[in-house]
C-alpha positions in Angstrom: 29.5 -32.9 -14.3 28.4 -30.9 -11.3 29.4 -27.3 -11.4 32.2 -26.1 -9.2 30.0 -23.2 -8.2 27.5 -25.4 -6.4 27.0 -24.3 -2.8 27.3 -26.4 0.3 24.2 -28.2 1.4 22.3 -26.4 4.2 23.7 -23.0 3.2 21.2 -21.1 1.1 22.5 -18.8 -1.7 21.9 -15.2 -0.9 19.8 -13.5 -3.6 21.0 -10.2 -5.0 18.6 -7.5 -3.8 18.1 -5.9 -7.2 15.2 -3.8 -5.8 17.6 -2.3 -3.2 20.3 -1.7 -5.9 17.7 0.1 -8.0 16.5 2.2 -5.1 20.1 3.1 -4.2 20.9 4.0 -7.8 17.8 6.3 -8.0 18.8 7.8 -4.7 22.3 8.6 -5.9 20.8 10.1 -9.1 18.4 12.3 -7.1 21.2 13.5 -4.8 23.4 14.3 -7.8 20.5 16.2 -9.4 20.0 18.1 -6.1 23.7 19.1 -5.9 23.9 20.0 -9.6 20.6 22.0 -10.0 20.3 25.3 -8.2 16.5 25.1 -7.9 16.6 21.7 -6.3 19.4 22.6 -4.0 17.5 25.7 -2.8 14.4 23.7 -2.2 16.3 20.9 -0.4 17.9 23.5 1.9 14.5 25.1 2.6 12.8 21.8 3.5 15.7 20.2 5.4 14.8 21.9 8.6 11.4 20.2 8.5 13.1 16.8 8.8 14.0 17.5 12.4 10.4 18.4 13.2 9.0 15.3 11.5 11.5 13.0 13.3 10.9 14.7 16.7 7.1 14.6 16.4 7.2 10.9 15.2 9.6 9.7 18.0 7.7 11.5 20.8 4.3 10.4 19.6 5.4 6.8 19.0 7.0 6.4 22.4 3.9 7.7 24.1 1.7 5.6 21.9 3.7 2.5 22.7 3.4 3.1 26.5 -0.4 3.8 26.3 -0.8 0.8 23.9 1.0 -1.5 26.3 -1.3 -0.4 29.1 -4.4 -1.0 27.0 -3.1 -4.4 25.9 -2.5 -5.4 29.6 -6.0 -4.1 30.4 -7.5 -6.3 27.6 -5.9 -9.3 29.4 -6.9 -8.2 32.9 -9.1 -10.4 35.1 -11.2 -7.3 35.8 -14.1 -7.1 33.3 -14.3 -3.3 33.9 -10.7 -2.8 32.7 -11.3 -5.1 29.7 -14.4 -3.2 28.7 -12.8 0.2 29.1 -9.8 -0.8 26.9 -12.0 -2.5 24.3 -14.3 0.6 24.1 -11.3 2.9 23.6 -9.7 0.7 21.0 -12.8 0.2 18.9 -13.8 3.9 19.1 -10.4 5.3 18.2 -9.7 2.8 15.4 -13.0 3.9 13.7 -12.0 7.6 13.5 -9.8 8.8 10.7 -6.5 10.2 12.1 -7.1 13.6 10.4 -10.5 13.9 12.1 -9.0 13.0 15.4 -6.2 15.5 14.9 -8.7 18.3 14.3 -10.8 17.1 17.3 -7.9 17.2 19.7 -6.7 20.5 18.4 -9.9 22.4 18.2 -12.3 20.6 20.6 -10.3 18.7 23.1 -7.8 21.4 23.9 -10.3 24.2 24.6 -12.3 21.7 26.7 -9.2 20.8 28.7 -8.3 24.5 29.3 -11.8 25.3 30.4 -11.9 22.3 32.7 -8.5 23.2 34.2 -9.5 26.8 34.8 -12.8 25.8 36.3 -11.1 23.4 38.7 -8.7 26.1 39.8 -11.6 28.3 40.6 -13.6 25.6 42.4 -10.7 24.7 44.6 -9.8 28.3 45.4 -6.4 28.1 43.6 -7.1 30.8 41.0 -4.9 33.2 42.9 -2.1 30.7 43.5 -1.8 28.9 40.2 -1.9 30.7 36.8 -4.8 30.1 34.5 -4.3 28.7 31.1 -5.3 30.0 27.7 -5.9 28.0 24.6 -3.1 29.8 22.8 -0.5 28.7 25.4 -0.9 25.1 24.2 1.4 24.6 21.2 -0.1 23.1 18.0 2.9 20.7 17.8 2.0 19.1 21.1 -1.7 18.9 20.1 -0.6 17.0 17.0 1.7 14.7 19.1 -1.2 13.9 21.5 -3.5 13.2 18.6 -1.0 10.8 16.9 -0.4 9.2 20.3 -4.1 8.5 20.9 -4.6 7.2 17.4 -1.7 4.8 17.2 -2.1 3.6 20.8 -5.3 1.8 19.7 -3.4 0.0 16.9 -0.4 -0.8 18.9 -2.5 -2.2 21.7 -3.9 -4.9 19.4 -0.3 -5.7 18.2 0.9 -6.0 21.8 -2.2 -8.1 22.8 -1.6 -10.5 19.9 2.0 -10.9 20.8 1.3 -11.6 24.4 -1.4 -14.1 23.6 1.0 -15.9 21.2 3.3 -16.8 24.1 3.0 -20.4 25.2 0.5 -20.5 28.1 2.4 -23.4 29.7 5.4 -21.2 30.4 3.3 -18.6 32.2 1.5 -21.3 34.2 4.9 -22.8 35.2 6.2 -19.4 36.3 3.0 -18.9 38.4 3.6 -22.3 40.0 7.1 -21.1 40.9 5.6 -18.1 42.7 6.5 -15.4 40.3 4.4 -12.2 40.3 2.6 -11.0 37.2 5.1 -8.2 36.5 8.1 -10.6 36.9 6.4 -13.0 34.5 5.9 -10.2 32.0 9.5 -8.9 32.4 11.2 -12.2 32.2 9.0 -14.5 30.1 6.1 -13.2 28.2 7.5 -9.7 27.4 10.8 -10.7 25.6 9.1 -13.5 23.6 6.2 -11.2 22.6 8.7 -8.6 21.4 10.2 -11.0 19.0 6.7 -11.8 17.6 5.5 -8.3 17.3 8.7 -6.7 15.9 7.6 -6.8 12.2 4.2 -5.1 12.7 5.5 -2.9 15.4 8.3 -1.6 13.1 5.8 -1.2 10.2 3.6 1.0 12.5 6.6 3.2 13.2 7.2 3.6 9.5 3.5 4.4 9.0 3.6 7.0 11.7 6.4 8.8 9.8 4.1 9.0 6.8 1.0 10.0 8.9 3.0 12.7 10.6 2.5 14.7 7.4 -1.1 15.2 8.6 0.2 17.6 11.3 0.8 20.1 8.5 -2.9 20.7 8.6 -2.3 22.4 11.9 0.5 24.5 10.6 3.3 22.5 12.2 6.5 23.2 10.4 7.3 19.7 9.2 8.4 18.7 5.7 5.0 18.8 4.2 4.1 22.2 5.6 7.4 23.7 4.5 6.9 22.2 1.1 3.4 23.6 0.9 4.5 27.1 1.9 7.6 27.1 -0.4 5.6 25.8 -3.5 2.8 28.3 -2.9 5.3 31.2 -2.8 7.5 30.1 -5.8 5.0 28.1 -7.9 7.6 25.4 -8.2 5.2 22.6 -7.3 6.9 19.8 -9.3 10.4 20.4 -7.9 9.2 21.0 -4.4 7.0 17.9 -4.0 9.8 15.8 -5.7 12.0 16.8 -2.8 9.2 16.2 -0.2 8.6 12.7 -1.6 12.4 12.0 -1.6 12.8 13.0 2.0 10.0 10.8 3.2 11.2 7.9 1.1 14.7 8.2 2.4 13.5 8.0 6.0 10.9 5.2 5.5 13.2 3.0 3.4 16.1 3.4 5.7 14.0 2.5 8.7 12.5 -0.5 6.9 16.0 -1.8 6.1 17.0 -1.3 9.7 14.0 -3.2 10.9 14.8 -6.1 8.6 18.4 -6.2 9.8 17.1 -6.4 13.4 14.6 -9.2 12.5 17.4 -11.2 10.8 19.7 -10.7 13.8 17.0 -11.9 16.2 16.2 -15.0 14.1 19.9 -15.8 13.9 20.2 -15.5 17.6 17.2 -17.8 18.2 18.6 -20.4 15.8 22.0 -20.4 17.5 20.3 -20.9 20.9 18.2 -23.8 19.5 21.3 -25.5 18.1 23.3 -25.3 21.3 
C-alpha cells in the first residue's frame, strides 16, 4: 500500500540542511564558550571593533571594483579596438599579479608616485601657492588598501560581467536596436537585468572572497580583525584562543552572506518560474 506520507507530484520534498544545522550548533557552542570563558570574552571584545573596519573596507572596495569592472566589461564589448585592447591589457596584467603584491605596490610605489606627480603638476601649472602640496603620509593606509583591492577585483568582476552580458540572447538586443533604442537604454532595460540574474552566483562568491582577502590589509597595519588579532596574540601569547575568535568572526560573516545570496538566487528563480507559467 502506498504510504500516506507520499508527497504530491510536482512538488519536491525539501531536504533537511544537516550541514546548516551542524554549523548552527557549532556557532551556538562557540558563542556559549565565549560568554562563559573570561579569556575568550576578553579577546572577542578586543577584536569586535575590527569587524567594522573589515566590513567598511570590503563594502567600499567592492562597490568601486564593481563600477570599474562594469566599465572594463563594456570596453571589452566596444566596437573600438583601442578600448578593447586597453581593457584586455588591464585585465590580463592585474589578474596575473597576486593581490598581496598589488597591495604593496599600490601602498609603497603607486602612492609616492602619485604624490610626486601631483606636486610636480602643481608646480608646472603655477598653482603651488594656491593649492596645498601633498605628502605621502597624508594618504591613509586604509585607502591605499581599498584602492588595491578595487583594482585587483575589478579585473575579475569585469570577466564575470562580460560573460553575463554575452549570455543574453543576441536576438533581443537586435530587436531593440531595430526599434531605435540607444545602447544605454538597451543595457538598462534588456541586457543588464538579464545579465544580473546570470552573474549573481559568481558575483556573490567574489564578494565573499573579498571579505576573506580583506585580511591582507593587515599587512599595511590597517586595524581590521586580522591585525587586531595579530597584535593581541603577540602581547598576550594567547595565539590559540585569539585565532579561534578570528576564524569564528570571518566564518560568521562569510557563511551568513553565502546563505543570503542563496536566498536571493532562489527568490529570483521562483520569480522567473512564476513569470513563465503566467
